[in-house]
C-alpha positions in Angstrom: 3.8 6.0 9.4 6.2 7.9 6.5 4.1 6.7 2.9 0.7 7.0 2.5 -2.1 4.5 2.7 -2.7 2.0 0.0 -6.4 0.9 -1.1 -7.0 -2.5 -2.1 -6.5 -1.8 -5.3 -3.5 -0.1 -5.3 -2.5 -3.4 -3.2 -3.7 -5.8 -5.8 -1.8 -4.1 -8.5 1.1 -4.1 -6.6 1.3 -8.1 -6.2 -0.4 -9.2 -8.9 -3.5 -10.2 -7.9 -6.8 -9.5 -7.7 -8.4 -7.0 -5.7 -11.2 -9.7 -3.9 -7.9 -12.2 -3.4 -6.3 -8.6 -1.5 -10.0 -8.8 0.7 -9.3 -12.1 0.9 -5.7 -12.0 2.2 -7.5 -9.1 5.0 -10.3 -11.8 6.3 -7.9 -14.7 6.7 -5.6 -12.1 8.1 -2.9 -12.4 6.8 -2.3 -8.8 5.6 -2.6 -6.4 8.0 -5.8 -3.9 7.5 -6.6 -0.2 8.7 -10.1 0.4 9.2 -11.3 4.2 8.6 -15.2 4.6 8.6 -15.5 1.0 7.1 -13.1 2.0 4.2 -9.8 -0.8 4.1 -6.5 0.8 3.6 -3.5 -0.9 4.1 -0.1 0.3 5.3 3.0 -0.2 2.4 5.1 -1.5 5.1 2.7 -4.2 5.8 2.9 -5.4 2.2 5.8 -5.3 2.1 6.6 -7.4 4.5 3.4 -9.8 3.6 5.6 -10.2 0.1 8.4 -11.2 1.4 7.1 -13.7 3.0 6.4 -15.1 0.4 9.5 -16.3 -0.5 9.8 -15.0 -3.5 12.5 -12.4 -3.9 11.0 -10.7 -7.3 8.1 -9.9 -5.8 9.3 -7.9 -3.4 11.8 -6.5 -5.6 8.9 -5.1 -6.8 6.3 -4.1 -4.4 9.6 -2.2 -2.6 10.2 -0.3 -5.8 6.2 0.4 -6.0 6.2 1.5 -2.1 8.9 4.5 -2.9 6.9 5.0 -6.1 3.6 5.6 -4.0 5.7 7.8 -1.0 7.4 10.2 -3.2 3.9 10.8 -4.7 2.5 10.8 -1.6 5.1 13.0 -0.3 4.9 15.4 -3.7 0.6 15.7 -3.0 1.4 16.6 0.1 3.2 19.6 -0.8 1.4 20.2 -3.3 -1.8 21.3 -0.8 0.8 22.8 1.2 1.6 25.1 -1.0 -2.3 25.3 -2.2 -3.0 26.1 1.1 -0.3 28.1 2.0 -1.7 30.5 -0.6 
C-alpha cells in the first residue's frame, strides 16, 4: 500500500457523495473497508476500483487524480515527519 488510507469524509469528497452514502456502500460491501480500532479507513485503490465499476469515465478520472494528490500529500507528510524525527 503506497498511498495513505482515506477517511470516510475524504472518500465522500472524492466520490462526490455524502458521508452516509459511503457508510451505506461499506455496509452493503460494495466498498471495501479497513477497520482500525473501530475507525473506518479506505484504500484509495479500492475507491478507484469502485468508481470505475460505476461506468462513469469522468468520475473514475476524478478519483484517480484525487488519489494521486492524496498519495503525494501523504508522501510529503511522511518525509516531513522523518526529517523531524531525525533532527
